[in-house]
Each structure stands twice: as structure tokens, then as C-alpha cells.
N, C-alpha and C positions, 0 to 999 in steps of 0.2 A: 634482292635480287630476283626476278622473275624466272619460271621455265616456260617459255611460249612453247619448246615443241612437245610437251607432255599433253597441254592444252588442246593445242590443235589437231594432234596427228591421231588423239585417243588411247596411245600405247603404255598407258599408266592407271592406276587405279586397281582396286581387288577384283574388279569383274574382269578385266584383261590379264589380269594374273592366273585367274580363274580359267580363264579361255585357252590361254598357252600352256596349262597344267593339265587340263584334259585331252588337249593336241599331244603333249609329249609322252602322255600315257597309252592315249588312244591308237596311236600312229604305229607304234611297234608292234603292239598286240594285233591290230590289224595284218601288217607285213608279214608276221610269224604264221598267223591264220592261213593267210591266202597264200603263201610260199610254196613251192613243189615239193618241198621235201616232207613239208606237214601233211600235206595232201596226202602224198605217198603213204605215209606211216598211218595215217589214217585209214585209208582203202584196206592196210593190209590188216588193221584190228577189227575190220568189218568182217573180213574174210574168216578172220581166227575166231572170233564171237559167233560167226554162223556156224561152223566147224563144231565149235564146243559146245554150244546150243542143242544141236544134232545130238551129239553124243550124251548128253547128259540127259536127252530128254529118253533115249534108248537105254541108258542105265536105268531111269528110274522106271521105264516098262518090264525091263528084266528085274526091277528088285533091287539092284545093288545098291541103291543110295540110302542114307541114314533117313531114320524116319520123317525128322524135322528138316531135313531138305527136300525129301520126297514130296512131302505137304506143300512146298510153293513149287514144286517144279512140274508143269503140264506133262500130260501123256500122249499128245498129239503131236506128232512131228510137223505139222502145219505151222505149229505157234513157232519153230526157228525162225520162218519167212516171218511172221509178223514182228515178232521180235529185233530181225535183221532190217526191217522195213521202220521201224520205231527209232530205232540207232540212226538211220539215215535221215530221219525229220529231224533228231533231237541237231545233227548237225548243219541241216539247214537252215534249222531257226536260228543258229547261231550267225551263220552265215548271210542272214537276213540283218540281224543287228548290228553287225558291223557293215551292212549296205547300207543302212540309215541316215549316215552323214553323208554320202556322196549326193545324191539328189532324191528328191521325192517321188519323182516318175520312176528313178531305177530300184528304190527300195519298193514300188508298186508289184514291178514285175519280177524283183525276187518273190514276193508274197505271192505270186499268181503260178510259181513255179514249185514252191511251198504246196498251195491248194491242188496243184496235179500230181505232185506225188502222195498227198494225202487221200486223193482219189483212188490213184493204184495200190495202196496199202488197204484201202477199205476193200478193195476186190479182191486181195488177196487173205485180208481177215475172215472173208466169207468161209475159208478152207477151211476152220476147225469145224465144222457142220458138216464135212465131207469123213464118211468113213476111208481106213485104209485097208486094202487098196481102194484108190479115189473109184467112184461112181457117180452119176448122177441119179438114178433111180429114187424119189423120194425124197429129193434135194432141188426141186425147181425152182421155190420161192429165192433161196441162195446163188443159184445159178441165174436169175434175174435180176439179183442186187449186183452180182458180179458185171452182166454185161452192160447194167443202168452205168456203176460207177466208172468201169475201162472205158466208154465210150464219152462219158463226161471227161475224163483225163485227155483222152484224145483230142477233143472239140477244143478245150481250153488249154492244152499244147498249141494248138494250130493258130488260137487266136494270138497267145502268148508271144507266138513268130508275129504275127501281124503289128502287134504293139511295138515289139522291140524293134520293128523297122520305122515307125512314124515317128516315136517318142522323141521329145525334143529335151535337154536339161534346162529347162527355161531358170533354173536355179542360179547357173552359172551365165548365163546371157543377159539377166536383167541386174545382176549383182558384179561389182567388183572391188578389186583390194582391201580394205581394212574391213570394210562391210562384209565383205564374203566370207572372210575371215573371219569374222564374230561370228556368222548364220553358219558356218560349218563347226566354228569352235561348239556354239550350244547345241547343234544336233550331236555332236560329241558326247556331249555330258549326258544326253537324254540315252544314247547308247550305252554308255557306261554304267547307268544305273539301271538299264535294263538287262545288262550281263550280270549285276548281281543279284538282282530279282532272279535272274532266270537261273544260276546256279543255285542259289538260296531254295528256291522252291525244288529245283532236282534234288537236293540234298534230302529235302522234306519228304519229296515222293519216295525215296529209296528207303528213308528210314520207316517211314508207313507201312512201305510194303515187306519190308524184312517183319516188321511186329504183325503180320498179320491183316492191318488195315488196308482194304483196297476202293473208299470208298472217297479218295482224291483224285481227281483226272487233273492231272497235272498239264496237258496240253491244253483243255479248257479253260482252265485258272490263268495260264501265260498269255493265251488270246484275249480274254476280257483284258488283262491288264496292255494288252497290244492297244486294245481301242482307245484306251486313255492317252497314251502314249502317241497315236497317230492323231487326236484332237490337238494335244498339246503343241505338236511338231507343224500343224496348220497355223496355230497360235504364233508359234517361235516365226513363223516363215511370213506370217501380216505382218511383224514388226519391221524385217526388212524388205518385203514385195508387198506395200498395201495398196497396189493398185488394183481395180475390182476383176479382172481378167485375172490375174494372178492370184487371189484368194477365191474367185469360184473355181480354177483347176484345182487347187490344193486341197479345196473343201470336196471338191467331186472325187478325187482320189482317196479321199478319207473315206467316204460314203462307198466306193467300191470295196475298200477294204474291210466295212462293218459287214458287205454284203457277204464278202470271204467269211469271216466269224459266223454269219449265220448259215451258211452252208454248211460248216462244220460242224455243227449243232442238231441238224437238220435230220430229219428221216430220209431213209434209200426214196430215191426220186425226184423229193425235194429238194435234198443238198444237191443233186447232178444238175437241176434247174436253175439252183440259185448261183451256182458255182459259174453254169456259162453265163446266166445272167452279168454277172459281176464282171465276167470277164468282157463281154458285150459293151458293156456300160463304159471301163477303161479304155478300150479300142476309142469307140464314138465318141470320148471326153477328150482322148488325144489328137484325134482327126479334127473334130471342131477346133479346136485351140490353135494347132497348124495353121489350118485354112483360114482363119480369121484374126487371131491375135496375137502372132509372133511378128517379129518386127519387120522380116521380109514380106510379109503376106501385107501386112499394111503400106510396105512401097510399094509392092504390084497391083494394090487396088486403085 
């Protein structure tokens, strides 16, 4: 006795079971992370962390900490700002991972949000070069870096607003039904693997820091992994969206995210130029695709 339903609808076999399992695991995690209650708790923890960091730094300045803890604690209050923005960045990266299965264009937008935050964080990092109380005498170079990174963050923020206005979820426009389910589920598998890598590398970074090793740059290492994940997502998308215009669009977005990674490792001024260039590229790519390659544009031609 044959079972034609399984053969024709594709809802059987180990691959479909894996897709379904990834969906059942990913969706509750995503819902929990994006819920208002979770976000309020996270925001409260950020406030407490910032105040605690300020108090701990002050205790270190007054010589009230044990010697082992004092050796790991900075003496500049400005470092509390840097630590707080580092945590904000960590949370945004987690949100990026959860955004990956939504659509490639939405994930790219999230990465530009992170880039803008990193540029702002870079501006505040320059404060560690300033004395307390703050003055700019002799710190002109650091001031130029603050202005450069802050201006770049503002321009990227503006371009992100334009990008979010014109972007379209071509993934959902060109796929539907079981094909769309498999496509999204495959991206959820990638996202789950990235979550495991993210928390594993984070634990390694904390362990090395507590043991006095500061040579492991967590963010640069994870952004390098994201480069490979972007290429993997492009290849997965090509399986379900094989048309030339979709392949070019997704590959172009991967190139934009590569420029973001390069901007993160570039020296001052170059990082600003690369970040703005990446945002401009993404905006022009989205505009070109919408004007010439969407179903509505072809109907109007």
C-alpha cells in the first residue's frame, strides 16, 4: 500500500523533521526574547550594571577592592560607559541572530543598526583618553575621532531610515507554502547554530578575561563567523530563489555586510567611510531591485 501524501507534499523524511524541530525550538526562543517583559528586564539589568560599574570603579580608585579584583577593574569612570555600550551591543547581536530567519533584507537592516551603535560606542570609547574632570586640552586627536565616528553613526542612521522605507521582503514575495516553510526553517537552523557559537565564544571570552588573557577579541571573531553565515544564507536562498535577480540581490546584501565587517576593523576615518559606503550600497541595491526587478515594477514597464 503506497503513501502518496508523503511523496507529493514533501512533509516527511529526516530533512522535514529537522526543519520542524528547528521551528519548534526557535520560535519560542524568539518570542521570549522579543517579548515586552523580557526587554524591560534586560533594560533594567543594563541600568543596574552601569550603576554597579560606576560604584566598583570608584571603590577601586579609593583602594577599597581586594588586590586581585582591583587588578581587573579600571580606574576611569568613562570605562563604565564603554562597558554599558558593550552590553547594548551584545544584546543587539542576539537580536540580529533572531532576525536572520525573517528575511535577508530585514537582517541587513539590523546589521546597519548594530553598525550605527558600534560607531556611537567607538565615540564613547575615546573618552578613556580624557582626564577627570574632562577637558580637551591635549586630546585633540581623540576629539577628532569622536566627531568622525559620531557623524558617521548619524549618517548611517539616516540611510538606515531610507533603507527601511524602500526595502521589500522579496523572500516572501517569491516563495509560498511548503517551500517558504523549508526556506525559513533552514535559516532558523543557521540562527540556532549562531546562537550556540555566540554564547560559546562569549563564555570563552569571559573565562580568558578572568584569567588575565585579553588577546581574544570576541566581537571581531564573531563578526568573522557572520561573514561565513552570510554566504551560507545566500547559498540557501539560491536553492529556493534561483532567479538571477534574487541571487544578485542576496549576494549584494552579503557584500554590504562584508563592508560592515571591514568597517569594524578599520582604523579611524576609514571605518567611517566604509560604514557610510556600505549603507549607501545597500540603499542603492534595494532601490534598484524595487525599480526594475519586483513583480510590480515589471507590470508597470
